[in-house]
Jmol script that loads the backbone (N, CA, C; Angstrom):
load data "model"
ATOM      1  N   MET A   1     248.949  11.122  85.979  1.00  0.00           N
ATOM      2  CA  MET A   1     249.426  11.036  84.614  1.00  0.00           C
ATOM      3  C   MET A   1     250.613  11.979  84.482  1.00  0.00           C
ATOM      4  N   ARG A   2     251.672  11.470  83.922  1.00  0.00           N
ATOM      5  CA  ARG A   2     252.841  12.309  83.695  1.00  0.00           C
ATOM      6  C   ARG A   2     253.428  11.968  82.336  1.00  0.00           C
ATOM      7  N   VAL A   3     254.058  12.942  81.762  1.00  0.00           N
ATOM      8  CA  VAL A   3     254.771  12.733  80.512  1.00  0.00           C
ATOM      9  C   VAL A   3     255.972  13.675  80.518  1.00  0.00           C
ATOM     10  N   HIS A   4     257.142  13.138  80.200  1.00  0.00           N
ATOM     11  CA  HIS A   4     258.338  13.972  80.155  1.00  0.00           C
ATOM     12  C   HIS A   4     258.257  14.875  78.929  1.00  0.00           C
ATOM     13  N   LYS A   5     258.813  16.056  79.038  1.00  0.00           N
ATOM     14  CA  LYS A   5     258.708  17.031  77.942  1.00  0.00           C
ATOM     15  C   LYS A   5     259.198  16.465  76.617  1.00  0.00           C
ATOM     16  N   ASP A   6     260.221  15.619  76.646  1.00  0.00           N
ATOM     17  CA  ASP A   6     260.746  15.053  75.398  1.00  0.00           C
ATOM     18  C   ASP A   6     259.794  14.039  74.764  1.00  0.00           C
ATOM     19  N   ASP A   7     258.816  13.557  75.561  1.00  0.00           N
ATOM     20  CA  ASP A   7     257.851  12.580  75.048  1.00  0.00           C
ATOM     21  C   ASP A   7     256.534  13.216  74.615  1.00  0.00           C
ATOM     22  N   ILE A   8     256.409  14.527  74.785  1.00  0.00           N
ATOM     23  CA  ILE A   8     255.213  15.232  74.324  1.00  0.00           C
ATOM     24  C   ILE A   8     255.314  15.360  72.808  1.00  0.00           C
ATOM     25  N   PRO A   9     254.277  14.965  72.086  1.00  0.00           N
ATOM     26  CA  PRO A   9     254.346  15.012  70.623  1.00  0.00           C
ATOM     27  C   PRO A   9     254.614  16.426  70.092  1.00  0.00           C
ATOM     28  N   VAL A  10     255.507  16.497  69.114  1.00  0.00           N
ATOM     29  CA  VAL A  10     255.803  17.772  68.467  1.00  0.00           C
ATOM     30  C   VAL A  10     254.642  18.119  67.544  1.00  0.00           C
ATOM     31  N   LYS A  11     254.083  19.281  67.752  1.00  0.00           N
ATOM     32  CA  LYS A  11     252.961  19.762  66.934  1.00  0.00           C
ATOM     33  C   LYS A  11     253.468  20.627  65.786  1.00  0.00           C
ATOM     34  N   MET A  12     254.538  21.385  66.076  1.00  0.00           N
ATOM     35  CA  MET A  12     255.067  22.301  65.072  1.00  0.00           C
ATOM     36  C   MET A  12     256.532  22.559  65.381  1.00  0.00           C
ATOM     37  N   THR A  13     257.336  22.620  64.352  1.00  0.00           N
ATOM     38  CA  THR A  13     258.725  22.996  64.525  1.00  0.00           C
ATOM     39  C   THR A  13     259.150  23.878  63.365  1.00  0.00           C
ATOM     40  N   VAL A  14     259.785  24.964  63.711  1.00  0.00           N
ATOM     41  CA  VAL A  14     260.344  25.894  62.737  1.00  0.00           C
ATOM     42  C   VAL A  14     261.707  26.295  63.278  1.00  0.00           C
ATOM     43  N   PRO A  15     262.570  26.860  62.473  1.00  0.00           N
ATOM     44  CA  PRO A  15     263.880  27.255  62.997  1.00  0.00           C
ATOM     45  C   PRO A  15     263.723  28.148  64.241  1.00  0.00           C
ATOM     46  N   GLY A  16     264.324  27.693  65.342  1.00  0.00           N
ATOM     47  CA  GLY A  16     264.311  28.484  66.567  1.00  0.00           C
ATOM     48  C   GLY A  16     263.103  28.256  67.466  1.00  0.00           C
ATOM     49  N   ALA A  17     262.165  27.388  67.076  1.00  0.00           N
ATOM     50  CA  ALA A  17     260.985  27.173  67.916  1.00  0.00           C
ATOM     51  C   ALA A  17     260.412  25.781  67.698  1.00  0.00           C
ATOM     52  N   THR A  18     260.012  25.164  68.810  1.00  0.00           N
ATOM     53  CA  THR A  18     259.321  23.877  68.777  1.00  0.00           C
ATOM     54  C   THR A  18     258.113  23.978  69.689  1.00  0.00           C
ATOM     55  N   ALA A  19     256.967  23.550  69.196  1.00  0.00           N
ATOM     56  CA  ALA A  19     255.742  23.510  70.004  1.00  0.00           C
ATOM     57  C   ALA A  19     255.329  22.061  70.157  1.00  0.00           C
ATOM     58  N   ARG A  20     255.102  21.645  71.400  1.00  0.00           N
ATOM     59  CA  ARG A  20     254.672  20.286  71.701  1.00  0.00           C
ATOM     60  C   ARG A  20     253.288  20.346  72.317  1.00  0.00           C
ATOM     61  N   GLN A  21     252.459  19.347  72.047  1.00  0.00           N
ATOM     62  CA  GLN A  21     251.106  19.327  72.600  1.00  0.00           C
ATOM     63  C   GLN A  21     250.715  17.913  72.990  1.00  0.00           C
ATOM     64  N   GLN A  22     250.288  17.764  74.259  1.00  0.00           N
ATOM     65  CA  GLN A  22     249.754  16.495  74.734  1.00  0.00           C
ATOM     66  C   GLN A  22     248.244  16.644  74.808  1.00  0.00           C
ATOM     67  N   CYS A  23     247.534  15.996  73.935  1.00  0.00           N
ATOM     68  CA  CYS A  23     246.069  16.085  73.916  1.00  0.00           C
ATOM     69  C   CYS A  23     245.467  15.172  74.987  1.00  0.00           C
ATOM     70  N   ASP A  24     244.195  15.425  75.304  1.00  0.00           N
ATOM     71  CA  ASP A  24     243.450  14.626  76.278  1.00  0.00           C
ATOM     72  C   ASP A  24     244.176  14.528  77.616  1.00  0.00           C
ATOM     73  N   PHE A  25     244.624  15.659  78.121  1.00  0.00           N
ATOM     74  CA  PHE A  25     245.414  15.730  79.348  1.00  0.00           C
ATOM     75  C   PHE A  25     244.554  16.257  80.492  1.00  0.00           C
ATOM     76  N   GLY A  26     243.469  15.556  80.787  1.00  0.00           N
ATOM     77  CA  GLY A  26     242.542  15.972  81.832  1.00  0.00           C
ATOM     78  C   GLY A  26     241.383  16.742  81.233  1.00  0.00           C
ATOM     79  N   ASP A  27     240.315  16.896  82.032  1.00  0.00           N
ATOM     80  CA  ASP A  27     239.089  17.532  81.561  1.00  0.00           C
ATOM     81  C   ASP A  27     238.688  18.637  82.529  1.00  0.00           C
ATOM     82  N   THR A  28     238.521  19.844  82.048  1.00  0.00           N
ATOM     83  CA  THR A  28     238.156  20.982  82.899  1.00  0.00           C
ATOM     84  C   THR A  28     236.698  21.378  82.736  1.00  0.00           C
ATOM     85  N   THR A  29     235.901  20.553  82.088  1.00  0.00           N
ATOM     86  CA  THR A  29     234.525  20.891  81.760  1.00  0.00           C
ATOM     87  C   THR A  29     233.721  21.393  82.943  1.00  0.00           C
ATOM     88  N   SER A  30     233.787  20.729  84.077  1.00  0.00           N
ATOM     89  CA  SER A  30     232.938  21.093  85.213  1.00  0.00           C
ATOM     90  C   SER A  30     233.575  22.109  86.162  1.00  0.00           C
ATOM     91  N   TYR A  31     234.699  22.663  85.788  1.00  0.00           N
ATOM     92  CA  TYR A  31     235.389  23.623  86.645  1.00  0.00           C
ATOM     93  C   TYR A  31     235.305  25.024  86.051  1.00  0.00           C
ATOM     94  N   GLY A  32     235.354  26.023  86.926  1.00  0.00           N
ATOM     95  CA  GLY A  32     235.311  27.412  86.481  1.00  0.00           C
ATOM     96  C   GLY A  32     236.708  27.993  86.395  1.00  0.00           C
ATOM     97  N   THR A  33     236.906  29.080  87.080  1.00  0.00           N
ATOM     98  CA  THR A  33     238.168  29.819  87.074  1.00  0.00           C
ATOM     99  C   THR A  33     239.308  28.964  87.614  1.00  0.00           C
ATOM    100  N   ILE A  34     240.476  29.099  86.990  1.00  0.00           N
ATOM    101  CA  ILE A  34     241.647  28.388  87.488  1.00  0.00           C
ATOM    102  C   ILE A  34     242.649  29.381  88.062  1.00  0.00           C
ATOM    103  N   SER A  35     243.530  28.873  88.907  1.00  0.00           N
ATOM    104  CA  SER A  35     244.623  29.684  89.440  1.00  0.00           C
ATOM    105  C   SER A  35     245.933  29.122  88.916  1.00  0.00           C
ATOM    106  N   GLY A  36     246.912  29.998  88.748  1.00  0.00           N
ATOM    107  CA  GLY A  36     248.269  29.600  88.396  1.00  0.00           C
ATOM    108  C   GLY A  36     249.104  29.692  89.660  1.00  0.00           C
ATOM    109  N   GLU A  37     249.868  28.656  89.945  1.00  0.00           N
ATOM    110  CA  GLU A  37     250.592  28.574  91.206  1.00  0.00           C
ATOM    111  C   GLU A  37     252.049  28.191  90.969  1.00  0.00           C
ATOM    112  N   HIS A  38     252.932  28.732  91.780  1.00  0.00           N
ATOM    113  CA  HIS A  38     254.351  28.390  91.730  1.00  0.00           C
ATOM    114  C   HIS A  38     254.738  27.858  93.095  1.00  0.00           C
ATOM    115  N   TYR A  39     255.456  26.747  93.122  1.00  0.00           N
ATOM    116  CA  TYR A  39     255.876  26.142  94.382  1.00  0.00           C
ATOM    117  C   TYR A  39     257.381  25.909  94.385  1.00  0.00           C
ATOM    118  N   ALA A  40     258.015  26.230  95.501  1.00  0.00           N
ATOM    119  CA  ALA A  40     259.401  25.862  95.796  1.00  0.00           C
ATOM    120  C   ALA A  40     259.310  25.048  97.081  1.00  0.00           C
ATOM    121  N   LEU A  41     259.637  23.754  96.992  1.00  0.00           N
ATOM    122  CA  LEU A  41     259.401  22.830  98.103  1.00  0.00           C
ATOM    123  C   LEU A  41     260.672  22.052  98.427  1.00  0.00           C
ATOM    124  N   LYS A  42     260.990  21.959  99.704  1.00  0.00           N
ATOM    125  CA  LYS A  42     262.174  21.235 100.148  1.00  0.00           C
ATOM    126  C   LYS A  42     261.888  19.738 100.239  1.00  0.00           C
ATOM    127  N   ALA A  43     262.920  18.940  99.999  1.00  0.00           N
ATOM    128  CA  ALA A  43     262.808  17.490 100.155  1.00  0.00           C
ATOM    129  C   ALA A  43     262.299  17.185 101.558  1.00  0.00           C
ATOM    130  N   GLY A  44     261.397  16.215 101.654  1.00  0.00           N
ATOM    131  CA  GLY A  44     260.822  15.842 102.934  1.00  0.00           C
ATOM    132  C   GLY A  44     259.462  16.470 103.180  1.00  0.00           C
ATOM    133  N   THR A  45     259.106  17.492 102.397  1.00  0.00           N
ATOM    134  CA  THR A  45     257.774  18.078 102.540  1.00  0.00           C
ATOM    135  C   THR A  45     256.753  17.001 102.210  1.00  0.00           C
ATOM    136  N   ASP A  46     255.815  16.784 103.147  1.00  0.00           N
ATOM    137  CA  ASP A  46     254.808  15.738 102.983  1.00  0.00           C
ATOM    138  C   ASP A  46     253.440  16.350 103.246  1.00  0.00           C
ATOM    139  N   PHE A  47     252.615  16.397 102.221  1.00  0.00           N
ATOM    140  CA  PHE A  47     251.286  16.989 102.368  1.00  0.00           C
ATOM    141  C   PHE A  47     250.294  16.042 103.037  1.00  0.00           C
ATOM    142  N   GLY A  48     250.632  14.751 103.145  1.00  0.00           N
ATOM    143  CA  GLY A  48     249.732  13.769 103.723  1.00  0.00           C
ATOM    144  C   GLY A  48     249.132  14.181 105.056  1.00  0.00           C
ATOM    145  N   PRO A  49     249.962  14.492 106.059  1.00  0.00           N
ATOM    146  CA  PRO A  49     249.405  14.878 107.357  1.00  0.00           C
ATOM    147  C   PRO A  49     248.553  16.150 107.297  1.00  0.00           C
ATOM    148  N   LEU A  50     248.863  17.034 106.376  1.00  0.00           N
ATOM    149  CA  LEU A  50     248.129  18.296 106.266  1.00  0.00           C
ATOM    150  C   LEU A  50     246.764  18.125 105.608  1.00  0.00           C
ATOM    151  N   LEU A  51     246.559  16.988 104.948  1.00  0.00           N
ATOM    152  CA  LEU A  51     245.288  16.735 104.268  1.00  0.00           C
ATOM    153  C   LEU A  51     244.305  15.947 105.139  1.00  0.00           C
ATOM    154  N   LYS A  52     244.753  15.523 106.318  1.00  0.00           N
ATOM    155  CA  LYS A  52     243.871  14.785 107.235  1.00  0.00           C
ATOM    156  C   LYS A  52     242.627  15.610 107.509  1.00  0.00           C
ATOM    157  N   GLY A  53     241.480  14.958 107.385  1.00  0.00           N
ATOM    158  CA  GLY A  53     240.209  15.645 107.612  1.00  0.00           C
ATOM    159  C   GLY A  53     239.473  15.980 106.323  1.00  0.00           C
ATOM    160  N   LEU A  54     240.184  15.961 105.201  1.00  0.00           N
ATOM    161  CA  LEU A  54     239.521  16.124 103.910  1.00  0.00           C
ATOM    162  C   LEU A  54     238.956  14.763 103.488  1.00  0.00           C
ATOM    163  N   GLU A  55     238.114  14.744 102.475  1.00  0.00           N
ATOM    164  CA  GLU A  55     237.564  13.483 101.985  1.00  0.00           C
ATOM    165  C   GLU A  55     238.689  12.498 101.674  1.00  0.00           C
ATOM    166  N   ASP A  56     238.622  11.314 102.247  1.00  0.00           N
ATOM    167  CA  ASP A  56     239.643  10.270 102.099  1.00  0.00           C
ATOM    168  C   ASP A  56     241.030  10.719 102.568  1.00  0.00           C
ATOM    169  N   ASP A  57     241.102  11.845 103.291  1.00  0.00           N
ATOM    170  CA  ASP A  57     242.377  12.425 103.748  1.00  0.00           C
ATOM    171  C   ASP A  57     243.312  12.721 102.576  1.00  0.00           C
ATOM    172  N   LEU A  58     242.716  13.109 101.451  1.00  0.00           N
ATOM    173  CA  LEU A  58     243.473  13.397 100.236  1.00  0.00           C
ATOM    174  C   LEU A  58     243.012  14.720  99.633  1.00  0.00           C
ATOM    175  N   CYS A  59     243.830  15.280  98.766  1.00  0.00           N
ATOM    176  CA  CYS A  59     243.437  16.472  98.013  1.00  0.00           C
ATOM    177  C   CYS A  59     242.419  16.042  96.962  1.00  0.00           C
ATOM    178  N   GLN A  60     241.270  16.701  96.959  1.00  0.00           N
ATOM    179  CA  GLN A  60     240.194  16.339  96.026  1.00  0.00           C
ATOM    180  C   GLN A  60     240.071  17.355  94.888  1.00  0.00           C
ATOM    181  N   CYS A  61     241.171  18.038  94.598  1.00  0.00           N
ATOM    182  CA  CYS A  61     241.205  19.030  93.517  1.00  0.00           C
ATOM    183  C   CYS A  61     242.157  18.531  92.420  1.00  0.00           C
ATOM    184  N   PRO A  62     241.758  18.605  91.165  1.00  0.00           N
ATOM    185  CA  PRO A  62     242.692  18.224  90.093  1.00  0.00           C
ATOM    186  C   PRO A  62     243.729  19.330  89.872  1.00  0.00           C
ATOM    187  N   HIS A  63     244.894  18.927  89.400  1.00  0.00           N
ATOM    188  CA  HIS A  63     245.970  19.883  89.108  1.00  0.00           C
ATOM    189  C   HIS A  63     246.644  19.500  87.794  1.00  0.00           C
ATOM    190  N   TRP A  64     247.049  20.507  87.056  1.00  0.00           N
ATOM    191  CA  TRP A  64     247.856  20.344  85.861  1.00  0.00           C
ATOM    192  C   TRP A  64     249.108  21.166  86.086  1.00  0.00           C
ATOM    193  N   GLY A  65     250.283  20.641  85.719  1.00  0.00           N
ATOM    194  CA  GLY A  65     251.472  21.426  85.983  1.00  0.00           C
ATOM    195  C   GLY A  65     252.707  20.905  85.295  1.00  0.00           C
ATOM    196  N   TYR A  66     253.823  21.523  85.692  1.00  0.00           N
ATOM    197  CA  TYR A  66     255.131  21.224  85.115  1.00  0.00           C
ATOM    198  C   TYR A  66     256.167  21.278  86.227  1.00  0.00           C
ATOM    199  N   VAL A  67     256.989  20.238  86.316  1.00  0.00           N
ATOM    200  CA  VAL A  67     258.075  20.208  87.290  1.00  0.00           C
ATOM    201  C   VAL A  67     259.313  20.795  86.613  1.00  0.00           C
ATOM    202  N   MET A  68     259.760  21.928  87.121  1.00  0.00           N
ATOM    203  CA  MET A  68     260.939  22.566  86.542  1.00  0.00           C
ATOM    204  C   MET A  68     262.212  21.861  87.009  1.00  0.00           C
ATOM    205  N   GLU A  69     262.229  21.477  88.294  1.00  0.00           N
ATOM    206  CA  GLU A  69     263.363  20.715  88.817  1.00  0.00           C
ATOM    207  C   GLU A  69     262.924  19.972  90.066  1.00  0.00           C
ATOM    208  N   GLY A  70     263.687  18.945  90.419  1.00  0.00           N
ATOM    209  CA  GLY A  70     263.383  18.175  91.613  1.00  0.00           C
ATOM    210  C   GLY A  70     262.507  16.982  91.331  1.00  0.00           C
ATOM    211  N   GLU A  71     261.910  16.456  92.418  1.00  0.00           N
ATOM    212  CA  GLU A  71     261.131  15.234  92.287  1.00  0.00           C
ATOM    213  C   GLU A  71     260.085  15.150  93.388  1.00  0.00           C
ATOM    214  N   ALA A  72     258.927  14.586  93.036  1.00  0.00           N
ATOM    215  CA  ALA A  72     257.856  14.365  94.003  1.00  0.00           C
ATOM    216  C   ALA A  72     257.230  13.004  93.759  1.00  0.00           C
ATOM    217  N   GLU A  73     256.774  12.393  94.850  1.00  0.00           N
ATOM    218  CA  GLU A  73     256.037  11.141  94.765  1.00  0.00           C
ATOM    219  C   GLU A  73     254.568  11.454  95.017  1.00  0.00           C
ATOM    220  N   VAL A  74     253.722  11.046  94.093  1.00  0.00           N
ATOM    221  CA  VAL A  74     252.281  11.278  94.195  1.00  0.00           C
ATOM    222  C   VAL A  74     251.622   9.936  94.476  1.00  0.00           C
ATOM    223  N   THR A  75     250.740   9.916  95.477  1.00  0.00           N
ATOM    224  CA  THR A  75     249.997   8.706  95.810  1.00  0.00           C
ATOM    225  C   THR A  75     248.521   8.987  95.584  1.00  0.00           C
ATOM    226  N   TYR A  76     247.860   8.074  94.883  1.00  0.00           N
ATOM    227  CA  TYR A  76     246.458   8.239  94.506  1.00  0.00           C
ATOM    228  C   TYR A  76     245.535   7.419  95.417  1.00  0.00           C
ATOM    229  N   THR A  77     244.252   7.686  95.337  1.00  0.00           N
ATOM    230  CA  THR A  77     243.234   7.021  96.148  1.00  0.00           C
ATOM    231  C   THR A  77     243.381   5.510  96.126  1.00  0.00           C
ATOM    232  N   ASN A  78     243.695   4.942  94.979  1.00  0.00           N
ATOM    233  CA  ASN A  78     243.801   3.490  94.847  1.00  0.00           C
ATOM    234  C   ASN A  78     245.125   2.925  95.365  1.00  0.00           C
ATOM    235  N   GLY A  79     245.985   3.798  95.934  1.00  0.00           N
ATOM    236  CA  GLY A  79     247.258   3.364  96.497  1.00  0.00           C
ATOM    237  C   GLY A  79     248.411   3.372  95.518  1.00  0.00           C
ATOM    238  N   GLU A  80     248.121   3.564  94.241  1.00  0.00           N
ATOM    239  CA  GLU A  80     249.203   3.623  93.255  1.00  0.00           C
ATOM    240  C   GLU A  80     250.032   4.875  93.481  1.00  0.00           C
ATOM    241  N   THR A  81     251.327   4.768  93.182  1.00  0.00           N
ATOM    242  CA  THR A  81     252.215   5.918  93.293  1.00  0.00           C
ATOM    243  C   THR A  81     252.844   6.212  91.938  1.00  0.00           C
ATOM    244  N   GLU A  82     253.285   7.439  91.808  1.00  0.00           N
ATOM    245  CA  GLU A  82     253.917   7.887  90.568  1.00  0.00           C
ATOM    246  C   GLU A  82     254.972   8.916  90.955  1.00  0.00           C
ATOM    247  N   ILE A  83     256.093   8.890  90.294  1.00  0.00           N
ATOM    248  CA  ILE A  83     257.148   9.876  90.512  1.00  0.00           C
ATOM    249  C   ILE A  83     257.097  10.896  89.385  1.00  0.00           C
ATOM    250  N   VAL A  84     257.052  12.169  89.744  1.00  0.00           N
ATOM    251  CA  VAL A  84     257.185  13.231  88.750  1.00  0.00           C
ATOM    252  C   VAL A  84     258.500  13.945  89.044  1.00  0.00           C
ATOM    253  N   SER A  85     259.214  14.314  87.983  1.00  0.00           N
ATOM    254  CA  SER A  85     260.520  14.940  88.176  1.00  0.00           C
ATOM    255  C   SER A  85     260.762  16.005  87.120  1.00  0.00           C
ATOM    256  N   GLY A  86     261.860  16.720  87.285  1.00  0.00           N
ATOM    257  CA  GLY A  86     262.195  17.826  86.394  1.00  0.00           C
ATOM    258  C   GLY A  86     261.981  17.484  84.935  1.00  0.00           C
ATOM    259  N   GLY A  87     261.233  18.339  84.242  1.00  0.00           N
ATOM    260  CA  GLY A  87     260.937  18.124  82.832  1.00  0.00           C
ATOM    261  C   GLY A  87     259.615  17.424  82.590  1.00  0.00           C
ATOM    262  N   ASP A  88     258.917  17.018  83.663  1.00  0.00           N
ATOM    263  CA  ASP A  88     257.643  16.321  83.500  1.00  0.00           C
ATOM    264  C   ASP A  88     256.465  17.286  83.496  1.00  0.00           C
ATOM    265  N   LEU A  89     255.554  17.046  82.582  1.00  0.00           N
ATOM    266  CA  LEU A  89     254.239  17.675  82.550  1.00  0.00           C
ATOM    267  C   LEU A  89     253.336  16.692  83.285  1.00  0.00           C
ATOM    268  N   TYR A  90     252.448  17.181  84.171  1.00  0.00           N
ATOM    269  CA  TYR A  90     251.636  16.242  84.928  1.00  0.00           C
ATOM    270  C   TYR A  90     250.181  16.675  85.045  1.00  0.00           C
ATOM    271  N   TYR A  91     249.336  15.676  85.282  1.00  0.00           N
ATOM    272  CA  TYR A  91     247.938  15.864  85.651  1.00  0.00           C
ATOM    273  C   TYR A  91     247.692  14.973  86.853  1.00  0.00           C
ATOM    274  N   TRP A  92     247.216  15.563  87.957  1.00  0.00           N
ATOM    275  CA  TRP A  92     246.843  14.809  89.144  1.00  0.00           C
ATOM    276  C   TRP A  92     245.338  14.932  89.302  1.00  0.00           C
ATOM    277  N   PRO A  93     244.593  13.854  89.157  1.00  0.00           N
ATOM    278  CA  PRO A  93     243.142  13.908  89.336  1.00  0.00           C
ATOM    279  C   PRO A  93     242.798  14.072  90.814  1.00  0.00           C
ATOM    280  N   PRO A  94     241.546  14.386  91.121  1.00  0.00           N
ATOM    281  CA  PRO A  94     241.140  14.437  92.531  1.00  0.00           C
ATOM    282  C   PRO A  94     241.455  13.100  93.213  1.00  0.00           C
ATOM    283  N   GLY A  95     241.874  13.193  94.484  1.00  0.00           N
ATOM    284  CA  GLY A  95     242.189  11.990  95.243  1.00  0.00           C
ATOM    285  C   GLY A  95     243.668  11.660  95.203  1.00  0.00           C
ATOM    286  N   HIS A  96     244.503  12.543  95.736  1.00  0.00           N
ATOM    287  CA  HIS A  96     245.947  12.317  95.725  1.00  0.00           C
ATOM    288  C   HIS A  96     246.597  13.024  96.920  1.00  0.00           C
ATOM    289  N   THR A  97     247.817  12.645  97.200  1.00  0.00           N
ATOM    290  CA  THR A  97     248.673  13.358  98.128  1.00  0.00           C
ATOM    291  C   THR A  97     250.077  13.385  97.525  1.00  0.00           C
ATOM    292  N   VAL A  98     250.910  14.296  98.018  1.00  0.00           N
ATOM    293  CA  VAL A  98     252.235  14.511  97.426  1.00  0.00           C
ATOM    294  C   VAL A  98     253.288  14.574  98.529  1.00  0.00           C
ATOM    295  N   ARG A  99     254.411  13.918  98.256  1.00  0.00           N
ATOM    296  CA  ARG A  99     255.576  13.998  99.140  1.00  0.00           C
ATOM    297  C   ARG A  99     256.778  14.369  98.281  1.00  0.00           C
ATOM    298  N   ILE A 100     257.503  15.396  98.677  1.00  0.00           N
ATOM    299  CA  ILE A 100     258.662  15.875  97.912  1.00  0.00           C
ATOM    300  C   ILE A 100     259.878  15.028  98.275  1.00  0.00           C
ATOM    301  N   THR A 101     260.480  14.387  97.277  1.00  0.00           N
ATOM    302  CA  THR A 101     261.616  13.500  97.517  1.00  0.00           C
ATOM    303  C   THR A 101     262.958  14.158  97.195  1.00  0.00           C
ATOM    304  N   GLN A 102     262.937  15.197  96.372  1.00  0.00           N
ATOM    305  CA  GLN A 102     264.117  16.027  96.092  1.00  0.00           C
ATOM    306  C   GLN A 102     263.624  17.456  96.013  1.00  0.00           C
ATOM    307  N   ASP A 103     264.420  18.412  96.540  1.00  0.00           N
ATOM    308  CA  ASP A 103     264.016  19.820  96.446  1.00  0.00           C
ATOM    309  C   ASP A 103     263.407  20.060  95.081  1.00  0.00           C
ATOM    310  N   ALA A 104     262.244  20.717  95.054  1.00  0.00           N
ATOM    311  CA  ALA A 104     261.506  20.836  93.796  1.00  0.00           C
ATOM    312  C   ALA A 104     260.997  22.247  93.573  1.00  0.00           C
ATOM    313  N   GLU A 105     260.891  22.572  92.309  1.00  0.00           N
ATOM    314  CA  GLU A 105     260.242  23.805  91.872  1.00  0.00           C
ATOM    315  C   GLU A 105     259.255  23.407  90.796  1.00  0.00           C
ATOM    316  N   MET A 106     257.994  23.826  90.972  1.00  0.00           N
ATOM    317  CA  MET A 106     256.974  23.442  90.002  1.00  0.00           C
ATOM    318  C   MET A 106     255.949  24.537  89.812  1.00  0.00           C
ATOM    319  N   VAL A 107     255.330  24.506  88.653  1.00  0.00           N
ATOM    320  CA  VAL A 107     254.229  25.400  88.313  1.00  0.00           C
ATOM    321  C   VAL A 107     252.995  24.523  88.189  1.00  0.00           C
ATOM    322  N   MET A 108     251.862  25.018  88.749  1.00  0.00           N
ATOM    323  CA  MET A 108     250.650  24.212  88.766  1.00  0.00           C
ATOM    324  C   MET A 108     249.444  25.088  88.447  1.00  0.00           C
ATOM    325  N   PHE A 109     248.466  24.504  87.774  1.00  0.00           N
ATOM    326  CA  PHE A 109     247.203  25.177  87.472  1.00  0.00           C
ATOM    327  C   PHE A 109     246.089  24.338  88.080  1.00  0.00           C
ATOM    328  N   SER A 110     245.199  24.999  88.835  1.00  0.00           N
ATOM    329  CA  SER A 110     244.164  24.301  89.597  1.00  0.00           C
ATOM    330  C   SER A 110     242.853  25.069  89.523  1.00  0.00           C
ATOM    331  N   PRO A 111     241.717  24.366  89.587  1.00  0.00           N
ATOM    332  CA  PRO A 111     240.442  25.061  89.725  1.00  0.00           C
ATOM    333  C   PRO A 111     240.487  25.877  91.024  1.00  0.00           C
ATOM    334  N   GLN A 112     240.270  27.168  90.882  1.00  0.00           N
ATOM    335  CA  GLN A 112     240.486  28.094  91.992  1.00  0.00           C
ATOM    336  C   GLN A 112     239.611  27.795  93.211  1.00  0.00           C
ATOM    337  N   ALA A 113     238.326  27.591  93.038  1.00  0.00           N
ATOM    338  CA  ALA A 113     237.431  27.366  94.175  1.00  0.00           C
ATOM    339  C   ALA A 113     237.791  26.074  94.905  1.00  0.00           C
ATOM    340  N   GLU A 114     237.988  24.994  94.158  1.00  0.00           N
ATOM    341  CA  GLU A 114     238.284  23.702  94.759  1.00  0.00           C
ATOM    342  C   GLU A 114     239.624  23.714  95.482  1.00  0.00           C
ATOM    343  N   HIS A 115     240.628  24.333  94.866  1.00  0.00           N
ATOM    344  CA  HIS A 115     241.941  24.339  95.515  1.00  0.00           C
ATOM    345  C   HIS A 115     241.973  25.320  96.675  1.00  0.00           C
ATOM    346  N   GLY A 116     241.138  26.343  96.620  1.00  0.00           N
ATOM    347  CA  GLY A 116     241.029  27.267  97.745  1.00  0.00           C
ATOM    348  C   GLY A 116     240.596  26.545  99.015  1.00  0.00           C
ATOM    349  N   VAL A 117     239.664  25.611  98.887  1.00  0.00           N
ATOM    350  CA  VAL A 117     239.203  24.818 100.030  1.00  0.00           C
ATOM    351  C   VAL A 117     240.368  24.009 100.607  1.00  0.00           C
ATOM    352  N   VAL A 118     241.144  23.398  99.734  1.00  0.00           N
ATOM    353  CA  VAL A 118     242.283  22.583 100.178  1.00  0.00           C
ATOM    354  C   VAL A 118     243.347  23.465 100.825  1.00  0.00           C
ATOM    355  N   MET A 119     243.668  24.583 100.203  1.00  0.00           N
ATOM    356  CA  MET A 119     244.684  25.490 100.759  1.00  0.00           C
ATOM    357  C   MET A 119     244.251  26.020 102.122  1.00  0.00           C
ATOM    358  N   ASP A 120     242.987  26.397 102.259  1.00  0.00           N
ATOM    359  CA  ASP A 120     242.487  26.885 103.555  1.00  0.00           C
ATOM    360  C   ASP A 120     242.610  25.793 104.618  1.00  0.00           C
ATOM    361  N   HIS A 121     242.314  24.554 104.240  1.00  0.00           N
ATOM    362  CA  HIS A 121     242.434  23.431 105.173  1.00  0.00           C
ATOM    363  C   HIS A 121     243.893  23.261 105.610  1.00  0.00           C
ATOM    364  N   ILE A 122     244.813  23.320 104.667  1.00  0.00           N
ATOM    365  CA  ILE A 122     246.236  23.179 104.981  1.00  0.00           C
ATOM    366  C   ILE A 122     246.689  24.302 105.911  1.00  0.00           C
ATOM    367  N   ILE A 123     246.264  25.519 105.634  1.00  0.00           N
ATOM    368  CA  ILE A 123     246.627  26.654 106.486  1.00  0.00           C
ATOM    369  C   ILE A 123     246.107  26.440 107.907  1.00  0.00           C
ATOM    370  N   GLN A 124     244.900  25.928 108.037  1.00  0.00           N
ATOM    371  CA  GLN A 124     244.340  25.630 109.365  1.00  0.00           C
ATOM    372  C   GLN A 124     245.151  24.536 110.068  1.00  0.00           C
ATOM    373  N   GLN A 125     245.548  23.527 109.324  1.00  0.00           N
ATOM    374  CA  GLN A 125     246.353  22.438 109.904  1.00  0.00           C
ATOM    375  C   GLN A 125     247.694  22.986 110.394  1.00  0.00           C
ATOM    376  N   LEU A 126     248.325  23.849 109.606  1.00  0.00           N
ATOM    377  CA  LEU A 126     249.616  24.429 109.982  1.00  0.00           C
ATOM    378  C   LEU A 126     249.494  25.306 111.223  1.00  0.00           C
ATOM    379  N   ALA A 127     248.372  25.990 111.386  1.00  0.00           N
ATOM    380  CA  ALA A 127     248.164  26.860 112.536  1.00  0.00           C
ATOM    381  C   ALA A 127     248.069  26.064 113.848  1.00  0.00           C
ATOM    382  N   GLN A 128     247.741  24.781 113.728  1.00  0.00           N
ATOM    383  CA  GLN A 128     247.608  23.928 114.910  1.00  0.00           C
ATOM    384  C   GLN A 128     248.930  23.296 115.332  1.00  0.00           C
ATOM    385  N   VAL A 129     249.948  23.479 114.517  1.00  0.00           N
ATOM    386  CA  VAL A 129     251.268  22.858 114.807  1.00  0.00           C
ATOM    387  C   VAL A 129     252.001  23.674 115.840  1.00  0.00           C
TER     388      VAL A 129
END
end "model"
wireframe off; spacefill off
backbone 0.3
color backbone group
């Protein structure tokens, strides 16, 4: 799920400030502590090979975030793809992989325990290269 910042409904506007809110943007009910993450990724970065060995060879952790610049292609369990780019707010449910199509900078929030498992797996995959 993605929505460009200009398409997020305005909740409040006053001189010098605008607040936008996208409701129903994922559910964190069954998750505990979250982590805040910053990524700077070069075009061509492909997480697909690094996720091999995880369930369905995909990241099984949900993420919420914002693309500050650049572009990424996200592929979901069902084979559907979505492009997120600068200015997009996004939610990626469990069961996805990401390939960076343009140098990108993004901020992401993830359930800490679940994403820790994925990050540890990626680190192990990189150590084998």
